[in-house]
MOPAC internal coordinates of N, CA, C and O (Angstrom, degrees):
PM7 1SCF
backbone

  N    0.0000 0     0.00 0     0.00 0    0    0    0
  C    1.4651 1     0.00 0     0.00 0    1    0    0
  C    1.5510 1   109.07 1     0.00 0    2    1    0
  O    1.2310 1   120.90 1   -46.57 1    3    2    1
  N    1.2930 1   115.89 1   133.43 1    3    2    1
  C    1.4443 1   119.95 1   179.84 1    5    3    2
  C    1.5427 1   108.55 1   -92.56 1    6    5    3
  O    1.2310 1   119.28 1   -43.54 1    7    6    5
  N    1.3134 1   118.97 1   136.46 1    7    6    5
  C    1.4718 1   121.59 1  -177.61 1    9    7    6
  C    1.5341 1   111.93 1   -70.01 1   10    9    7
  O    1.2310 1   119.84 1   -24.58 1   11   10    9
  N    1.3618 1   117.92 1   155.42 1   11   10    9
  C    1.4498 1   121.23 1   178.33 1   13   11   10
  C    1.5014 1   110.17 1   -63.93 1   14   13   11
  O    1.2310 1   119.74 1   135.46 1   15   14   13
  N    1.3247 1   118.10 1   -44.54 1   15   14   13
  C    1.4836 1   122.23 1   174.48 1   17   15   14
  C    1.5126 1   107.41 1   -88.50 1   18   17   15
  O    1.2310 1   120.24 1   -71.49 1   19   18   17
  N    1.3121 1   117.14 1   108.51 1   19   18   17
  C    1.4896 1   123.80 1  -173.03 1   21   19   18
  C    1.5069 1   108.77 1  -127.74 1   22   21   19
  O    1.2310 1   121.52 1     1.30 1   23   22   21
  N    1.3204 1   114.69 1  -178.70 1   23   22   21
  C    1.4728 1   125.06 1   176.98 1   25   23   22
  C    1.4902 1   111.57 1  -123.54 1   26   25   23
  O    1.2310 1   120.63 1   -45.26 1   27   26   25
  N    1.2761 1   116.40 1   134.74 1   27   26   25
  C    1.4894 1   123.36 1   174.56 1   29   27   26
  C    1.4842 1   107.61 1   -99.15 1   30   29   27
  O    1.2310 1   119.25 1   -56.65 1   31   30   29
  N    1.2793 1   119.04 1   123.35 1   31   30   29
  C    1.5118 1   126.10 1   173.30 1   33   31   30
  C    1.4984 1   107.61 1  -104.50 1   34   33   31
  O    1.2310 1   121.75 1   -54.37 1   35   34   33
  N    1.3208 1   114.26 1   125.63 1   35   34   33
  C    1.4912 1   120.42 1   174.43 1   37   35   34
  C    1.5048 1   105.24 1  -116.23 1   38   37   35
  O    1.2310 1   120.23 1   -53.09 1   39   38   37
  N    1.3577 1   117.17 1   126.91 1   39   38   37
  C    1.4062 1   122.29 1   177.28 1   41   39   38
  C    1.5848 1   104.85 1  -116.95 1   42   41   39
  O    1.2310 1   120.45 1   -56.58 1   43   42   41
  N    1.3329 1   116.74 1   123.42 1   43   42   41
  C    1.4239 1   125.06 1   179.83 1   45   43   42
  C    1.4980 1   108.07 1  -101.61 1   46   45   43
  O    1.2310 1   120.20 1   -57.79 1   47   46   45
  N    1.3400 1   117.21 1   122.21 1   47   46   45
  C    1.4546 1   124.06 1  -179.70 1   49   47   46
  C    1.5151 1   110.58 1  -138.63 1   50   49   47
  O    1.2310 1   120.25 1    -0.37 1   51   50   49
  N    1.3249 1   117.12 1   179.63 1   51   50   49
  C    1.4678 1   121.16 1   172.52 1   53   51   50
  C    1.4949 1   111.48 1  -102.42 1   54   53   51
  O    1.2310 1   119.95 1   -27.19 1   55   54   53
  N    1.3020 1   117.70 1   152.81 1   55   54   53
  C    1.4172 1   122.68 1  -177.91 1   57   55   54
  C    1.5529 1   112.37 1   -60.91 1   58   57   55
  O    1.2310 1   120.92 1   149.39 1   59   58   57
  N    1.2703 1   115.84 1   -30.61 1   59   58   57
  C    1.5194 1   120.27 1  -177.04 1   61   59   58
  C    1.5507 1   111.91 1   -88.64 1   62   61   59
  O    1.2310 1   119.19 1   176.93 1   63   62   61
  N    1.2928 1   119.16 1    -3.07 1   63   62   61
  C    1.4584 1   121.02 1   177.82 1   65   63   62
  C    1.5228 1   111.53 1   -68.06 1   66   65   63
  O    1.2310 1   120.46 1   -43.20 1   67   66   65
  N    1.3321 1   116.73 1   136.80 1   67   66   65
  C    1.4482 1   122.16 1  -173.90 1   69   67   66
  C    1.4924 1   112.16 1  -130.32 1   70   69   67
  O    1.2310 1   121.40 1   -24.64 1   71   70   69
  N    1.3603 1   114.94 1   155.36 1   71   70   69
  C    1.4471 1   122.34 1   177.01 1   73   71   70
  C    1.5385 1   108.48 1  -149.04 1   74   73   71
  O    1.2310 1   119.99 1   -51.65 1   75   74   73
  N    1.2899 1   117.62 1   128.35 1   75   74   73
  C    1.4600 1   124.79 1  -179.89 1   77   75   74
  C    1.5297 1   110.44 1    50.47 1   78   77   75
  O    1.2310 1   120.01 1  -136.67 1   79   78   77
  N    1.3243 1   117.58 1    43.33 1   79   78   77
  C    1.4830 1   122.33 1   174.62 1   81   79   78
  C    1.5267 1   115.84 1    79.32 1   82   81   79
  O    1.2310 1   118.59 1  -173.35 1   83   82   81
  N    1.3204 1   120.30 1     6.65 1   83   82   81
  C    1.4777 1   120.61 1  -178.47 1   85   83   82
  C    1.5098 1   107.03 1  -135.47 1   86   85   83
  O    1.2310 1   119.97 1   -17.43 1   87   86   85
  N    1.3304 1   117.66 1   162.57 1   87   86   85
  C    1.4597 1   119.94 1   179.31 1   89   87   86
  C    1.5357 1   109.82 1   -56.09 1   90   89   87
  O    1.2310 1   120.22 1   -39.47 1   91   90   89
  N    1.3245 1   117.19 1   140.53 1   91   90   89
  C    1.4035 1   121.88 1  -178.25 1   93   91   90
  C    1.5028 1   114.57 1   -58.65 1   94   93   91
  O    1.2310 1   120.56 1   140.83 1   95   94   93
  N    1.3868 1   116.53 1   -39.17 1   95   94   93
  C    1.3960 1   117.32 1  -179.92 1   97   95   94
  C    1.5470 1   113.49 1   -64.37 1   98   97   95
  O    1.2310 1   121.39 1   147.94 1   99   98   97
  N    1.3553 1   114.94 1   -32.06 1   99   98   97
  C    1.4814 1   119.93 1   176.03 1  101   99   98
  C    1.5238 1   110.07 1   -69.94 1  102  101   99
  O    1.2310 1   120.40 1   136.66 1  103  102  101
  N    1.3257 1   116.85 1   -43.34 1  103  102  101
  C    1.4467 1   121.11 1   177.84 1  105  103  102
  C    1.5229 1   109.75 1   -59.29 1  106  105  103
  O    1.2310 1   118.74 1   136.64 1  107  106  105
  N    1.3605 1   120.01 1   -43.36 1  107  106  105
  C    1.4666 1   121.97 1   179.58 1  109  107  106
  C    1.4826 1   112.39 1   -60.75 1  110  109  107
  O    1.2310 1   120.80 1   135.66 1  111  110  109
  N    1.3945 1   116.08 1   -44.34 1  111  110  109
  C    1.4446 1   119.36 1  -178.73 1  113  111  110
  C    1.5566 1   111.32 1   -65.57 1  114  113  111
  O    1.2310 1   120.92 1   136.40 1  115  114  113
  N    1.2976 1   115.85 1   -43.60 1  115  114  113
  C    1.4798 1   120.79 1   177.70 1  117  115  114
  C    1.5301 1   110.18 1   -58.85 1  118  117  115
  O    1.2310 1   120.80 1   132.00 1  119  118  117
  N    1.3452 1   116.08 1   -48.00 1  119  118  117
  C    1.4788 1   120.17 1   179.29 1  121  119  118
  C    1.5290 1   111.63 1   -61.56 1  122  121  119
  O    1.2310 1   119.11 1   139.60 1  123  122  121
  N    1.3205 1   119.31 1   -40.40 1  123  122  121
  C    1.4526 1   124.89 1   178.99 1  125  123  122
  C    1.5192 1   108.35 1   -60.94 1  126  125  123
  O    1.2310 1   120.38 1   134.12 1  127  126  125
  N    1.3527 1   116.89 1   -45.88 1  127  126  125
  C    1.4792 1   119.39 1  -179.23 1  129  127  126
  C    1.5185 1   110.83 1   -66.93 1  130  129  127
  O    1.2310 1   119.76 1   139.94 1  131  130  129
  N    1.2973 1   118.07 1   -40.06 1  131  130  129
  C    1.4703 1   121.11 1  -178.87 1  133  131  130
  C    1.5138 1   110.25 1   -66.94 1  134  133  131
  O    1.2310 1   119.25 1   155.36 1  135  134  133
  N    1.3254 1   119.04 1   -24.64 1  135  134  133
  C    1.4567 1   122.76 1  -178.86 1  137  135  134
  C    1.5416 1   110.80 1   -95.66 1  138  137  135
  O    1.2310 1   120.93 1  -171.93 1  139  138  137
  N    1.3364 1   115.84 1     8.07 1  139  138  137
  C    1.4935 1   119.26 1   172.56 1  141  139  138
  C    1.5460 1   115.73 1    77.18 1  142  141  139
  O    1.2310 1   120.59 1  -162.84 1  143  142  141
  N    1.3300 1   116.48 1    17.16 1  143  142  141
  C    1.4687 1   116.80 1   177.23 1  145  143  142
  C    1.5317 1   111.92 1   -66.56 1  146  145  143
  O    1.2310 1   120.02 1   -23.84 1  147  146  145
  N    1.3015 1   117.56 1   156.16 1  147  146  145
  C    1.4759 1   123.07 1  -173.57 1  149  147  146
  C    1.5435 1   113.54 1   -60.67 1  150  149  147
  O    1.2310 1   120.87 1   141.32 1  151  150  149
  N    1.3202 1   115.93 1   -38.68 1  151  150  149
  C    1.4649 1   119.58 1  -177.02 1  153  151  150
  C    1.5426 1   112.59 1   176.63 1  154  153  151
  O    1.2310 1   121.40 1   -18.44 1  155  154  153
  N    1.3087 1   114.93 1   161.56 1  155  154  153
  C    1.3994 1   119.72 1   177.40 1  157  155  154
  C    1.5184 1   111.09 1  -145.85 1  158  157  155
  O    1.2310 1   120.83 1   -32.95 1  159  158  157
  N    1.3384 1   116.02 1   147.05 1  159  158  157
  C    1.4448 1   120.88 1   179.61 1  161  159  158
  C    1.5376 1   108.24 1  -132.85 1  162  161  159
  O    1.2310 1   120.25 1   -39.83 1  163  162  161
  N    1.3446 1   117.12 1   140.17 1  163  162  161
  C    1.4553 1   123.06 1   178.87 1  165  163  162
  C    1.5234 1   106.97 1  -110.09 1  166  165  163
  O    1.2310 1   120.62 1   -52.58 1  167  166  165
  N    1.3135 1   116.42 1   127.42 1  167  166  165
  C    1.4858 1   122.43 1   178.89 1  169  167  166
  C    1.5051 1   107.96 1  -119.94 1  170  169  167
  O    1.2310 1   122.07 1   -46.27 1  171  170  169
  N    1.3218 1   113.65 1   133.73 1  171  170  169
  C    1.4836 1   122.50 1   178.36 1  173  171  170
  C    1.5053 1   111.06 1   -97.79 1  174  173  171
  O    1.2310 1   119.19 1   -58.23 1  175  174  173
  N    1.2552 1   119.15 1   121.77 1  175  174  173
  C    1.4791 1   124.93 1  -179.46 1  177  175  174
  C    1.5639 1   113.05 1   -79.01 1  178  177  175
  O    1.2310 1   121.75 1   -25.62 1  179  178  177
  N    1.2792 1   114.26 1   154.38 1  179  178  177
  C    1.4354 1   120.50 1   176.16 1  181  179  178
  C    1.5291 1   113.75 1   -88.43 1  182  181  179
  O    1.2310 1   121.07 1   153.95 1  183  182  181
  N    1.3394 1   115.55 1   -26.05 1  183  182  181
  C    1.4687 1   121.28 1  -177.53 1  185  183  182
  C    1.4994 1   109.74 1  -160.22 1  186  185  183
  O    1.2310 1   119.34 1   -32.72 1  187  186  185
  N    1.3129 1   118.87 1   147.28 1  187  186  185
  C    1.4720 1   120.94 1   175.02 1  189  187  186
  C    1.5309 1   111.82 1   172.65 1  190  189  187
  O    1.2310 1   121.67 1    -4.37 1  191  190  189
  N    1.3199 1   114.40 1   175.63 1  191  190  189
  C    1.4552 1   122.87 1   174.05 1  193  191  190
  C    1.5148 1   107.08 1  -152.49 1  194  193  191
  O    1.2310 1   122.58 1   -17.49 1  195  194  193
  N    1.3544 1   112.66 1   162.51 1  195  194  193
  C    1.4625 1   118.40 1  -178.70 1  197  195  194
  C    1.5460 1   110.08 1  -131.30 1  198  197  195
  O    1.2310 1   121.11 1    12.80 1  199  198  197
  N    1.2845 1   115.49 1  -167.20 1  199  198  197
  C    1.4512 1   122.52 1  -175.40 1  201  199  198
  C    1.5140 1   112.33 1   -61.03 1  202  201  199
  O    1.2310 1   119.51 1   144.32 1  203  202  201
  N    1.2990 1   118.54 1   -35.68 1  203  202  201
  C    1.4803 1   120.65 1  -174.85 1  205  203  202
  C    1.5460 1   112.42 1  -104.51 1  206  205  203
  O    1.2310 1   120.56 1  -174.43 1  207  206  205
  N    1.3409 1   116.54 1     5.57 1  207  206  205
  C    1.5059 1   117.55 1  -175.27 1  209  207  206
  C    1.4899 1   109.88 1   -78.06 1  210  209  207
  O    1.2310 1   121.17 1   -45.00 1  211  210  209
  N    1.2794 1   115.37 1   135.00 1  211  210  209
  C    1.4937 1   120.86 1   176.18 1  213  211  210
  C    1.5656 1   107.34 1   -98.21 1  214  213  211
  O    1.2310 1   120.49 1   167.00 1  215  214  213
  N    1.3463 1   116.67 1   -13.00 1  215  214  213
  C    1.4632 1   119.77 1   178.99 1  217  215  214
  C    1.5204 1   107.28 1  -133.42 1  218  217  215
  O    1.2310 1   121.66 1   -16.85 1  219  218  217
  N    1.3136 1   114.43 1   163.15 1  219  218  217
  C    1.5022 1   118.69 1   172.94 1  221  219  218
  C    1.5247 1   104.36 1   -89.36 1  222  221  219
  O    1.2310 1   121.32 1   -52.66 1  223  222  221
  N    1.3527 1   115.08 1   127.34 1  223  222  221
  C    1.4918 1   121.91 1   177.86 1  225  223  222
  C    1.4994 1   105.96 1   -85.68 1  226  225  223
  O    1.2310 1   121.94 1   -48.71 1  227  226  225
  N    1.3177 1   113.89 1   131.29 1  227  226  225
  C    1.5074 1   121.25 1  -177.42 1  229  227  226
  C    1.4862 1   110.98 1  -142.85 1  230  229  227
  O    1.2310 1   122.10 1   -23.37 1  231  230  229
  N    1.3223 1   113.58 1   156.63 1  231  230  229
  C    1.4618 1   121.56 1   176.68 1  233  231  230
  C    1.5920 1   106.25 1  -105.62 1  234  233  231
  O    1.2310 1   121.16 1   -85.52 1  235  234  233
  N    1.2687 1   115.39 1    94.48 1  235  234  233
  C    1.4825 1   119.44 1   177.64 1  237  235  234
  C    1.5292 1   106.19 1  -132.89 1  238  237  235
  O    1.2310 1   121.52 1   -31.18 1  239  238  237
  N    1.3311 1   114.69 1   148.82 1  239  238  237
  C    1.4336 1   119.83 1  -178.09 1  241  239  238
  C    1.5420 1   112.42 1   -55.57 1  242  241  239
  O    1.2310 1   121.50 1   136.85 1  243  242  241
  N    1.3494 1   114.74 1   -43.15 1  243  242  241
  C    1.4616 1   119.89 1  -176.81 1  245  243  242
  C    1.5033 1   112.60 1   -74.93 1  246  245  243
  O    1.2310 1   119.32 1   165.51 1  247  246  245
  N    1.3130 1   118.90 1   -14.49 1  247  246  245
  C    1.4869 1   122.40 1  -179.54 1  249  247  246
  C    1.5007 1   111.63 1  -149.39 1  250  249  247
  O    1.2310 1   120.58 1   -94.55 1  251  250  249
  N    1.3044 1   116.49 1    85.45 1  251  250  249
  C    1.4672 1   121.18 1  -177.00 1  253  251  250
  C    1.5145 1   108.78 1   -80.50 1  254  253  251
  O    1.2310 1   120.16 1   -68.20 1  255  254  253
  N    1.3149 1   117.30 1   111.80 1  255  254  253
  C    1.4624 1   121.85 1   176.62 1  257  255  254
  C    1.4886 1   111.00 1   -75.34 1  258  257  255
  O    1.2310 1   121.53 1   -36.49 1  259  258  257
  N    1.3287 1   114.67 1   143.51 1  259  258  257
  C    1.4621 1   121.55 1   171.14 1  261  259  258
  C    1.4741 1   113.62 1   -99.79 1  262  261  259
  O    1.2310 1   120.46 1  -170.17 1  263  262  261
  N    1.3293 1   116.72 1     9.83 1  263  262  261
  C    1.4543 1   120.35 1  -179.86 1  265  263  262
  C    1.5436 1   109.57 1  -140.87 1  266  265  263
  O    1.2310 1   122.47 1  -120.12 1  267  266  265
  N    1.3544 1   112.88 1    59.88 1  267  266  265
  C    1.4399 1   117.43 1   177.04 1  269  267  266
  C    1.5095 1   110.81 1   -73.22 1  270  269  267
  O    1.2310 1   120.51 1   -22.42 1  271  270  269
  N    1.3632 1   116.64 1   157.58 1  271  270  269
  C    1.4591 1   119.74 1   179.32 1  273  271  270
  C    1.5197 1   113.07 1   -69.36 1  274  273  271
  O    1.2310 1   120.96 1   -38.92 1  275  274  273
  N    1.3055 1   115.76 1   141.08 1  275  274  273
  C    1.4769 1   122.93 1   178.86 1  277  275  274
  C    1.5075 1   107.14 1  -124.12 1  278  277  275
  O    1.2310 1   120.75 1   -40.18 1  279  278  277
  N    1.3217 1   116.17 1   139.82 1  279  278  277
  C    1.4661 1   122.31 1   174.44 1  281  279  278
  C    1.5427 1   107.60 1  -124.64 1  282  281  279
  O    1.2310 1   120.96 1   -54.43 1  283  282  281
  N    1.3154 1   115.77 1   125.57 1  283  282  281
  C    1.4437 1   123.95 1   176.04 1  285  283  282
  C    1.5280 1   106.32 1  -102.64 1  286  285  283
  O    1.2310 1   119.57 1   -58.55 1  287  286  285
  N    1.2953 1   118.43 1   121.45 1  287  286  285
  C    1.4930 1   122.97 1   178.41 1  289  287  286
  C    1.5568 1   107.99 1  -110.35 1  290  289  287
  O    1.2310 1   121.35 1   -45.74 1  291  290  289
  N    1.3161 1   115.03 1   134.26 1  291  290  289
  C    1.4334 1   120.98 1  -179.64 1  293  291  290
  C    1.5622 1   106.01 1  -138.06 1  294  293  291
  O    1.2310 1   119.91 1   -48.11 1  295  294  293
  N    1.3137 1   117.77 1   131.89 1  295  294  293
  C    1.4632 1   121.68 1   178.56 1  297  295  294
  C    1.5061 1   109.32 1  -123.31 1  298  297  295
  O    1.2310 1   121.48 1   -48.86 1  299  298  297
  N    1.3304 1   114.77 1   131.14 1  299  298  297
  C    1.4735 1   120.60 1   174.65 1  301  299  298
  C    1.5253 1   108.10 1  -169.23 1  302  301  299
  O    1.2310 1   120.08 1    10.96 1  303  302  301
  N    1.3061 1   117.45 1  -169.04 1  303  302  301
  C    1.4597 1   120.89 1   179.74 1  305  303  302
  C    1.5206 1   110.47 1   -63.57 1  306  305  303
  O    1.2310 1   119.86 1   -28.31 1  307  306  305
  N    1.3178 1   117.87 1   151.69 1  307  306  305
  C    1.4482 1   121.38 1  -179.69 1  309  307  306
  C    1.5597 1   110.92 1   -54.73 1  310  309  307
  O    1.2310 1   120.51 1   138.20 1  311  310  309
  N    1.2892 1   116.63 1   -41.80 1  311  310  309
  C    1.4566 1   119.88 1  -179.81 1  313  311  310
  C    1.5140 1   112.98 1   -61.74 1  314  313  311
  O    1.2310 1   120.66 1   131.38 1  315  314  313
  N    1.3213 1   116.35 1   -48.62 1  315  314  313
  C    1.4902 1   118.46 1   178.65 1  317  315  314
  C    1.5389 1   113.33 1   -66.42 1  318  317  315
  O    1.2310 1   119.66 1   146.69 1  319  318  317
  N    1.3271 1   118.25 1   -33.31 1  319  318  317
  C    1.4238 1   120.54 1   176.09 1  321  319  318
  C    1.5119 1   109.62 1   -68.59 1  322  321  319
  O    1.2310 1   119.14 1   136.93 1  323  322  321
  N    1.3296 1   119.25 1   -43.07 1  323  322  321
  C    1.5200 1   119.87 1  -179.65 1  325  323  322
  C    1.5044 1   110.31 1   -65.23 1  326  325  323
  O    1.2310 1   119.37 1   141.86 1  327  326  325
  N    1.3090 1   118.80 1   -38.14 1  327  326  325
  C    1.4967 1   120.35 1   177.50 1  329  327  326
  C    1.5098 1   110.05 1   -65.35 1  330  329  327
  O    1.2310 1   119.74 1   136.35 1  331  330  329
  N    1.3349 1   118.10 1   -43.65 1  331  330  329
  C    1.4573 1   120.57 1   178.76 1  333  331  330
  C    1.5360 1   111.37 1   -61.80 1  334  333  331
  O    1.2310 1   121.94 1   132.56 1  335  334  333
  N    1.3607 1   113.89 1   -47.44 1  335  334  333
  C    1.4550 1   118.57 1  -179.18 1  337  335  334
  C    1.5565 1   112.37 1   -58.79 1  338  337  335
  O    1.2310 1   121.03 1   137.94 1  339  338  337
  N    1.3135 1   115.64 1   -42.06 1  339  338  337
  C    1.4748 1   121.76 1   176.31 1  341  339  338
  C    1.5289 1   109.67 1   -58.74 1  342  341  339
  O    1.2310 1   120.61 1   133.09 1  343  342  341
  N    1.2997 1   116.44 1   -46.91 1  343  342  341
  C    1.4843 1   121.69 1   178.97 1  345  343  342
  C    1.5504 1   110.59 1   -60.07 1  346  345  343
  O    1.2310 1   120.68 1   130.00 1  347  346  345
  N    1.3377 1   116.30 1   -50.00 1  347  346  345
  C    1.4541 1   122.11 1  -176.02 1  349  347  346
  C    1.5410 1   109.80 1   -65.04 1  350  349  347
  O    1.2310 1   120.79 1   138.73 1  351  350  349
  N    1.3307 1   116.09 1   -41.27 1  351  350  349
  C    1.4488 1   120.12 1  -179.04 1  353  351  350
  C    1.5412 1   111.15 1   -64.32 1  354  353  351
  O    1.2310 1   119.51 1   144.54 1  355  354  353
  N    1.3075 1   118.53 1   -35.46 1  355  354  353
  C    1.4190 1   122.80 1   179.86 1  357  355  354
  C    1.5125 1   113.05 1   -70.27 1  358  357  355
  O    1.2310 1   119.73 1   156.55 1  359  358  357
  N    1.3496 1   118.12 1   -23.45 1  359  358  357
  C    1.4549 1   121.69 1  -178.32 1  361  359  358
  C    1.5152 1   112.46 1  -100.14 1  362  361  359
  O    1.2310 1   118.49 1   147.37 1  363  362  361
  N    1.3134 1   120.49 1   -32.63 1  363  362  361
  C    1.4677 1   123.98 1  -176.71 1  365  363  362
  C    1.5180 1   107.33 1   -93.07 1  366  365  363
  O    1.2310 1   120.80 1   -64.03 1  367  366  365
  N    1.3153 1   116.07 1   115.97 1  367  366  365
  C    1.4784 1   121.89 1  -172.92 1  369  367  366
  C    1.5176 1   114.37 1   -90.15 1  370  369  367
  O    1.2310 1   121.05 1   156.32 1  371  370  369
  N    1.3940 1   115.60 1   -23.68 1  371  370  369
  C    1.4590 1   116.48 1  -178.58 1  373  371  370
  C    1.5354 1   108.99 1  -156.35 1  374  373  371
  O    1.2310 1   120.65 1   -14.38 1  375  374  373
  N    1.3071 1   116.37 1   165.62 1  375  374  373
  C    1.4713 1   122.48 1   171.69 1  377  375  374
  C    1.5099 1   112.85 1    74.20 1  378  377  375
  O    1.2310 1   118.69 1  -143.67 1  379  378  377
  N    1.3006 1   120.11 1    36.33 1  379  378  377
  C    1.4305 1   121.61 1   176.51 1  381  379  378
  C    1.5417 1   113.58 1  -142.00 1  382  381  379
  O    1.2310 1   122.04 1   -42.24 1  383  382  381
  N    1.3296 1   113.71 1   137.76 1  383  382  381
  C    1.4839 1   120.03 1   170.96 1  385  383  382
  C    1.5037 1   105.09 1  -122.95 1  386  385  383
  O    1.2310 1   120.77 1   -46.57 1  387  386  385
  N    1.3545 1   116.12 1   133.43 1  387  386  385
  C    1.4958 1   119.68 1   179.69 1  389  387  386
  C    1.4962 1   107.86 1  -128.02 1  390  389  387
  O    1.2310 1   121.23 1   -43.99 1  391  390  389
  N    1.3131 1   115.25 1   136.01 1  391  390  389
  C    1.4551 1   121.75 1   174.39 1  393  391  390
  C    1.5156 1   111.01 1  -129.19 1  394  393  391
  O    1.2310 1   119.57 1   -26.09 1  395  394  393
  N    1.2991 1   118.43 1   153.91 1  395  394  393
  C    1.4654 1   123.35 1   175.55 1  397  395  394
  C    1.5103 1   110.69 1  -131.09 1  398  397  395
  O    1.2310 1   122.59 1   -30.92 1  399  398  397
  N    1.2909 1   112.65 1   149.08 1  399  398  397
  C    1.5124 1   117.46 1   174.78 1  401  399  398
  C    1.5148 1   106.74 1  -148.06 1  402  401  399
  O    1.2310 1   121.80 1   -27.17 1  403  402  401
  N    1.3438 1   114.16 1   152.83 1  403  402  401
  C    1.4555 1   121.27 1   177.94 1  405  403  402
  C    1.5433 1   105.85 1   -77.18 1  406  405  403
  O    1.2310 1   120.92 1   -43.76 1  407  406  405
  N    1.3393 1   115.85 1   136.24 1  407  406  405
  C    1.4419 1   123.18 1   176.14 1  409  407  406
  C    1.5175 1   109.19 1  -132.11 1  410  409  407
  O    1.2310 1   122.46 1   -19.35 1  411  410  409
  N    1.3333 1   112.90 1   160.65 1  411  410  409
  C    1.4372 1   120.19 1   177.41 1  413  411  410
  C    1.5415 1   106.11 1  -111.08 1  414  413  411
  O    1.2310 1   120.30 1   -60.86 1  415  414  413
  N    1.2794 1   117.03 1   119.14 1  415  414  413
  C    1.4832 1   120.40 1   178.96 1  417  415  414
  C    1.5363 1   107.68 1   -82.51 1  418  417  415
  O    1.2310 1   120.16 1   -60.01 1  419  418  417
  N    1.3038 1   117.29 1   119.99 1  419  418  417
  C    1.4259 1   124.08 1  -177.76 1  421  419  418
  C    1.5053 1   111.36 1   -93.58 1  422  421  419
  O    1.2310 1   120.96 1   136.32 1  423  422  421
  N    1.3295 1   115.78 1   -43.68 1  423  422  421
  C    1.4863 1   120.90 1  -177.66 1  425  423  422
  C    1.5011 1   106.47 1  -142.80 1  426  425  423
  O    1.2310 1   121.16 1   -45.04 1  427  426  425
  N    1.3201 1   115.38 1   134.96 1  427  426  425
  C    1.4749 1   120.52 1   174.04 1  429  427  426
  C    1.5321 1   107.04 1  -148.71 1  430  429  427
  O    1.2310 1   121.99 1   -76.93 1  431  430  429
  N    1.3250 1   113.80 1   103.07 1  431  430  429
  C    1.4886 1   120.73 1  -172.60 1  433  431  430
  C    1.4933 1   107.78 1  -129.49 1  434  433  431
  O    1.2310 1   120.60 1   -41.61 1  435  434  433
  N    1.3584 1   116.46 1   138.39 1  435  434  433
  C    1.4120 1   120.51 1   173.99 1  437  435  434
  C    1.5134 1   108.33 1  -103.92 1  438  437  435
  O    1.2310 1   120.68 1     4.16 1  439  438  437
  N    1.3012 1   116.30 1  -175.84 1  439  438  437
  C    1.4717 1   121.85 1   175.25 1  441  439  438
  C    1.5268 1   112.26 1    99.54 1  442  441  439
  O    1.2310 1   122.22 1    -9.54 1  443  442  441
  N    1.3354 1   113.35 1   170.46 1  443  442  441
  C    1.4586 1   120.16 1  -179.79 1  445  443  442
  C    1.5148 1   112.97 1   -86.39 1  446  445  443
  O    1.2310 1   120.97 1   -35.30 1  447  446  445
  N    1.3013 1   115.75 1   144.70 1  447  446  445
  C    1.4540 1   121.73 1   176.08 1  449  447  446
  C    1.4882 1   106.73 1   -96.12 1  450  449  447
  O    1.2310 1   120.56 1   -48.87 1  451  450  449
  N    1.3237 1   116.53 1   131.13 1  451  450  449
  C    1.4884 1   120.91 1  -179.98 1  453  451  450
  C    1.4886 1   111.53 1  -105.88 1  454  453  451
  O    1.2310 1   120.10 1   180.00 1  455  454  453

């Protein structure tokens, strides 16, 4: 059960970032699931840049970037988020920005919708 007062973790990475032979966003979601976090979502950005970017990465027909921005969002208790963030930070050596904020969980339901 996820608490009503929870924490949202946002991890900003690049689409081409990798860990253990797979895309970093996939690795993060798998690790979050293995550690029992409530859920994770991966969002692909249309445009962005980071600390080491020399160019702005964008999705345009005339210039298709292979390194678009990716945001991984995970919501759970503050304790679980802090533990996960410490684990991820110890493994990921570069190319990551992580933020947290307090959120109020209003609805969290599992199961199939008919």
